[in-house]
Each structure stands twice: as structure tokens, then as C-alpha cells.
C-alpha positions in Angstrom: -0.1 -0.1 0.0 3.0 2.4 0.9 4.3 1.6 -2.6 1.0 2.4 -4.2 0.7 5.5 -2.5 4.0 6.7 -3.5 3.3 5.8 -7.0 0.2 8.1 -7.4 1.8 10.8 -5.5 4.9 10.7 -7.8 2.5 10.4 -11.0 0.4 13.5 -10.1 3.7 15.3 -9.0 5.0 14.6 -12.3 1.8 15.8 -14.1 1.9 19.1 -12.3 5.5 19.8 -13.2 5.0 18.7 -16.8 2.0 21.1 -17.4 3.5 24.1 -15.5 0.6 26.2 -16.2 -1.6 28.6 -14.2 -4.8 26.9 -13.5 -7.0 29.6 -15.2 -4.9 29.5 -18.5 -4.9 25.7 -18.5 -8.7 25.8 -18.0 -9.1 28.4 -20.8 -7.5 26.2 -23.5 -9.2 22.8 -22.6 -11.7 21.3 -25.1 -14.6 20.0 -23.0 -16.5 17.6 -25.1 -18.6 16.3 -22.4 -20.0 19.8 -21.5 -20.0 18.7 -18.1 -18.0 20.0 -15.1 -15.5 17.7 -13.6 -15.8 17.1 -9.8 -13.2 15.9 -7.3 -14.2 14.2 -4.1 -12.0 15.0 -1.1 -12.4 12.4 1.5 -13.8 8.8 0.6 -15.8 8.1 3.8 -19.4 7.1 4.1 -21.1 10.3 2.4 -18.7 10.2 -0.6 -18.9 6.4 -1.2 -22.5 5.6 -0.5 -24.2 9.0 -1.4 -22.3 11.4 -3.4 -20.6 9.2 -5.9 -23.7 7.3 -6.8 -25.7 10.6 -7.1 -22.9 11.9 -9.5 -23.9 9.1 -11.9 -27.3 10.6 -12.1 -26.4 14.2 -12.8 -26.5 16.2 -16.1 -24.2 19.1 -15.8 -21.1 17.5 -13.6 -19.6 14.1 -13.3 -17.1 12.4 -11.0 -13.7 12.7 -12.4 -11.2 12.7 -9.4 -10.7 11.7 -5.9 -8.5 13.0 -3.0 -7.7 10.3 -0.3 -5.1 9.4 2.4 -6.1 5.7 1.8 -4.4 4.4 -1.3 -6.0 0.9 -0.7 -9.4 2.6 -1.7 -7.9 4.0 -5.0 -8.3 0.6 -7.2 -11.8 0.2 -6.0 -13.0 3.8 -7.0 -11.0 3.4 -10.3 -12.7 0.2 -11.2 -16.0 1.3 -10.3 -15.9 4.8 -11.6 -13.3 4.7 -14.4 -11.2 7.4 -12.6 -7.9 8.0 -14.5 -4.7 7.8 -12.8 -3.8 11.5 -13.3 -6.9 12.5 -11.5 -5.9 10.6 -8.2 -4.5 12.7 -5.6 -3.3 12.3 -1.8 -3.6 15.1 0.9 0.2 15.5 0.5 0.0 16.7 -3.4 -3.5 18.0 -3.4 -2.2 21.5 -4.3 -1.1 20.0 -7.9 -4.7 19.6 -8.8 -4.5 23.3 -9.9 -2.8 22.2 -13.3 -5.5 19.4 -13.9 -8.0 20.6 -16.6 -10.1 17.5 -15.9 -11.1 18.9 -12.4 -13.3 22.1 -12.2 -14.8 21.5 -8.7 -13.4 20.3 -5.5 -16.0 19.1 -3.2 -14.7 18.8 0.4 -16.3 15.9 2.2 -14.2 15.8 5.5 -14.9 16.0 8.9 -16.0 19.6 9.8 -12.7 20.4 11.6 -10.8 20.0 8.4 -13.4 22.0 6.1 -11.8 25.4 6.3 -8.4 24.0 5.8 -9.1 22.1 2.5 -11.7 24.6 1.2 -9.1 27.1 1.2 -6.6 25.1 -0.3 -9.1 24.2 -2.9 -9.7 27.8 -3.7 -6.0 28.4 -3.9 -5.8 25.9 -6.7 -8.4 28.0 -8.7 -11.0 25.3 -8.5 -14.5 26.2 -7.6 -15.4 24.9 -4.1 -18.3 22.6 -2.7 -18.1 22.1 1.0 -20.2 19.7 3.2 -22.2 21.0 6.1 -21.7 22.3 8.7 -19.6 24.8 6.9 -16.8 25.0 9.5 -16.5 25.0 13.3 -16.2 28.8 13.9 -17.3 32.1 12.3 -13.7 33.0 12.0 -13.3 29.9 9.7 -16.2 30.5 7.6 -15.3 34.0 7.0 -11.8 33.0 5.9 -13.3 30.5 3.5 -15.4 33.1 1.9 -12.7 35.5 1.7 -10.2 32.9 0.0 -12.9 31.9 -2.6 -13.5 35.7 -3.4 -9.9 36.3 -3.7 -9.5 33.4 -6.2 -12.5 34.4 -7.9 -14.0 31.0 -7.6 -17.6 30.0 -6.4 -18.4 28.5 -3.0 -21.4 26.5 -2.1 -22.4 24.6 1.0 -23.9 21.1 0.7 -27.3 21.9 2.2 -29.1 19.5 0.1 -32.6 20.1 1.6 -32.8 23.6 0.2 -32.6 22.0 -3.3 -35.7 19.9 -2.5 -39.1 21.3 -3.7 -40.9 20.0 -0.7 -38.5 22.2 1.6 -38.6 25.0 -0.9 -42.5 25.1 -0.5 -42.3 25.9 3.2 -39.4 28.2 2.4 -41.4 30.2 0.0 -44.3 30.5 2.6 -41.8 32.1 5.0 -41.6 35.0 2.4 -45.2 35.2 1.0 -46.9 34.5 4.3 -50.2 33.1 3.1 -51.3 32.1 6.6 -49.9 35.0 8.2 -46.9 35.2 10.5 -45.7 31.8 12.0 -46.2 32.0 15.8 -44.9 28.9 17.1 -42.4 26.4 15.6 -41.4 22.8 16.8 -38.7 21.2 14.8 -36.6 18.1 15.4 -33.7 16.1 13.7 -32.1 13.2 15.1 -31.0 9.4 14.5 -29.7 6.7 17.0 -25.8 6.8 16.2 -24.5 3.4 17.7 -20.8 4.2 16.8 -18.5 4.4 19.6 -15.2 5.8 18.0 -16.2 8.3 15.4 -15.4 11.9 14.5 -18.8 12.9 15.4 -17.9 12.3 19.0 -14.4 14.0 18.6 -14.5 17.9 19.5 -11.3 18.7 17.3 -12.7 17.3 14.2 -15.9 19.2 14.7 -18.1 16.6 16.5 -21.3 17.0 18.3 -24.8 16.9 17.3 -25.4 20.6 16.9 -23.3 21.0 13.6 -24.5 17.7 12.4 -28.3 17.3 12.9 -28.8 20.3 14.6 -28.2 22.6 11.3 -31.3 20.8 9.9 -33.6 22.0 12.8 -32.0 25.4 12.6 -32.4 25.7 9.0 -35.9 24.7 8.9 -36.8 27.4 11.6 -35.1 30.1 9.9 -36.7 29.1 6.4 -40.2 28.9 8.0 -39.9 32.5 9.3 -37.7 34.0 6.6 -35.8 35.7 9.3 -32.6 35.4 11.1 -33.1 34.6 15.1 -32.0 37.5 17.6 -32.0 35.4 20.7 -31.4 31.8 21.9 -31.3 29.5 25.0 -30.2 26.1 24.9 -29.6 22.9 26.9 -26.9 20.3 26.1 -27.3 16.9 27.4 -25.9 13.2 27.2 -27.3 9.9 28.1 -24.1 8.1 27.0 -21.4 9.9 28.8 -19.1 7.0 28.2 -19.2 7.5 24.6 -19.9 11.6 24.3 -17.0 12.6 26.7 -16.1 15.6 24.5 -19.4 16.9 23.0 -23.1 16.7 23.3 -25.3 13.9 22.4 -28.4 16.0 22.4 -29.0 19.7 22.0 -32.3 21.5 22.7 -32.5 25.1 21.7 -35.0 27.9 21.7 -35.0 30.7 19.2 -36.8 34.1 19.2 -37.1 35.9 15.7 -37.6 39.6 15.1 -41.3 39.4 14.4 -41.9 37.6 17.6 -42.0 33.9 16.4 -40.6 31.4 19.0 -39.0 28.1 17.7 -38.5 25.0 20.0 -35.9 22.8 18.4 -34.2 19.6 19.3 -31.3 17.6 17.6 -29.9 14.3 18.8 -27.7 11.4 18.2 -29.8 9.1 20.6 -33.3 9.7 19.4 -34.8 9.0 15.9 -36.9 12.1 15.1 -37.5 14.3 12.1 -40.6 16.5 11.9 -41.7 20.1 11.7 -44.8 21.7 12.9 -45.7 25.4 12.4 -48.5 27.2 13.9 -49.3 30.3 11.9 -51.8 33.1 12.5 -54.2 31.5 10.2 -53.6 27.7 9.9 -50.7 25.3 10.3 -48.2 23.2 8.5 -46.7 19.9 9.4 -43.9 18.0 7.7 -42.8 14.4 8.5 -40.2 14.1 7.6 -38.8 17.4 6.9 -35.1 16.8 6.2 -34.6 13.2 5.2 -32.6 12.2 2.0 -36.0 11.3 0.4 -39.7 11.4 1.1 -39.9 14.8 2.8 -43.6 15.6 2.7 -46.4 17.2 4.7 -49.7 19.1 4.5 -51.3 22.4 5.4 -54.5 23.1 7.3 -56.4 23.8 4.2 -55.8 20.4 2.9 -52.8 21.2 0.6 -50.4 18.4 0.3 -46.7 18.8 0.2 -45.3 15.8 -1.6 -43.2 16.7 -4.7 -41.3 13.9 -6.2 -37.5 14.2 -6.3 -35.4 11.3 -7.6 -32.3 12.4 -5.7 -31.6 15.4 -3.6 -27.8 15.3 -3.9 -28.1 15.0 -7.5 -30.3 17.9 -7.8 -27.8 19.8 -5.4 -24.8 19.1 -7.4 -26.6 19.9 -10.7 -28.0 23.3 -9.4 -24.6 24.3 -8.1 -23.0 23.1 -11.5 -25.3 25.3 -13.4 -24.6 28.2 -11.4 -20.9 27.9 -12.3 -21.8 27.3 -15.8 -24.1 30.3 -16.2 -22.1 32.4 -13.8 -25.1 32.9 -11.6 -25.2 33.0 -7.5 -25.2 29.7 -5.8 -28.5 28.8 -4.2 -26.6 28.1 -0.8 -23.5 30.3 -0.9 -20.9 30.5 1.8 -22.9 33.3 3.4 -25.7 31.1 4.1 -23.3 28.6 6.0 -21.8 31.4 8.0 -25.4 32.5 9.1 -26.0 29.0 10.7 -22.5 28.9 12.3 -23.1 32.3 13.9 -26.2 30.9 15.5 -24.6 27.6 16.5 -21.8 29.5 18.3 -24.6 31.3 20.2 -26.3 28.1 21.1 -23.1 26.7 22.7 -22.7 29.8 24.7 -26.2 29.6 25.9 -25.9 26.0 26.9 -22.6 26.5 28.7 -23.7 29.4 30.7 -27.4 28.6 31.1 -28.7 31.6 29.8 -30.3 33.4 27.0 -27.7 34.8 24.6 -28.3 37.5 21.8 -27.2 36.7 18.4 -25.1 39.4 16.5 
């Protein structure tokens, strides 16, 4: 395996030396016969392997062309399954040489959140567009650095909030803007599953573990979309029923948000409870979604009998196609870095509220 790793590091290093061109110039002189953007996945864990790579077989505007991994034993399996060329295989050591590869247009960072900022910034510096999984990063400062790096490199940045590309979610998001039932008065939203793993990055604080950044963003996002506003105050309570596993981070987070219009949202996210629902009480009616943030099957209804049940074959394929189209047409991303930053700003306040057992104003 060490020999294989040396081999693919050397090969890609030779490629970079041989081309010796600025990425923008190399891209400009490339004939793209497929008409699709080339995507390189950074990190070959569960989400890349079981979700994103299969979804990229369904996309119309982008395709899987490259991988970045620290596990050379995975390379032959990916190459056999997806036909990835040797010159499009990278390690973390020579990741920067992707700058000179015209096959790759987009780098999709699918690493633990503690590594998002580092590799998103590195990706921007190569001149490639950047897609980054949620949560965007661990801190507001890291999010701001990612946004700045992409601006300086003149590349686009999108955060992998798949739900915002789902027409069922877009339905209640639109209601937050048009308010056909008046203002939302009370929101109840949950997102969680039972995680039986005992040694995973989600239990590691340095790597960005904790339920709030993982499942918590779904409950937070839904509350923000329902209101069409940003919360101004939060209180929160962190808890753990398995302290032998969750020694560094919370297993469950309950949090309460206050919005400028007076709407109150009661939310919960957990690694110890299977739950996924949204209930909104408006001035003149109600909305129920169950589930509201699943990979598929998000559906619900309104108090007037309207059903929310739009078909969507694959969320992730829709997400990546929408983001690819924004790059091709040079339009704004549906979920840019600024949207990820808004969530992290609230999450930081949630952690402060939970730690100090008090209400915290959100800047």
C-alpha cells in the first residue's frame, strides 16, 4: 500500500511539473467535449462512497472525475467502479497540484468539519470552484476565511445543504416569504437519529463533532426558512445519556430561538433519538412536515388540505446539478458560503447559551 501511495503521489507530481501552467490559463485552453464540469471528491468516507458518488452518476451538468484520499487501498476500487484516470487521483500531500489538472473544475470537500476550512481554502487557492459539506466549519472565523479565500481566487463557494434543493423544503421556505397564513407564531422542529458508533469523528471535538453541527443544522435551517428571518435570541440545553461515548461533545441539544417578528421556535437535535418532523402554527393555519429533512420522502400538509409531496429522484444529484449550473451560467449559488456562515453564527450562540445556562443575543 505504501508503494501504491508513492506511485500515485509521484505520478500526479510529475503531471503538475510537466504542465507548469496557471490553472485559469490551462482551463481556458481545454476542449470540454462532455459539456459537464469535472468534480473531485475530497475524502472517501461514507457520504462520498454511499451517497455522493452514486448521485454523480445521475447528474446532467457535472460528473465524478477525481478523488483525493489518504487511503491508497481505496484507489483501485474507485478506479474500477467509476473509471477514474490515474492522473486524477490525489493524496492530501499533493492536493495542491490539482491546480494544473484541466479535468477538474470543482473540488467537493467531504471531510470532518474540523478540516473543512483548511481544505476549502486550499481548494480555492488551486483556482477550482469549491463545494463544501455542512456544517460549513467549526467557527465564524473559519467560515469568513473560506469566503474570503474564494473571493480572492474568484471562484464560487457552495455549502452542501441538500434540503434547500428539495421542492418540498422550498415550499415551506416560500411560505416564509409570502406568508399566505400570516406570521408563524410557534415552530417545533426536530432532527435526530440513533448513532451506535463509539469511536467516530462525530464524538471528537477537534474534528468538529457534536450533534449541533451535524443534525442540529437541519432543525435550525428549517426554523430560519419557515420565518424568513434570522434569530435574535437563543437559549439552549446540552445533554448526554451515554457519557462513556460522548465525553467531549453533546449527544443531544435542545434550543429555543426568538425571531424579530416574535416567532418562537423550539428545536431539538440528537444522536440518541430517531426524530424528524416540523410543525408550524401560523396566525391563520398550520403546516406539518414528517419528515422535513430526510434524504428522500420529505412530505407534509397544510391546514387547508394542501399536500406537500413533490417527487425528487435524488436530492444530492439535484444539489450538485444546481450548483454546477450556477458555475456554468455564472449565477449566484443557491446556498453560498454566507448561508453556511449564518448557521455557524447561531450555533456559536447556542453553545454559549448551553454552557452558561442563559439566553444569548445573536449578533
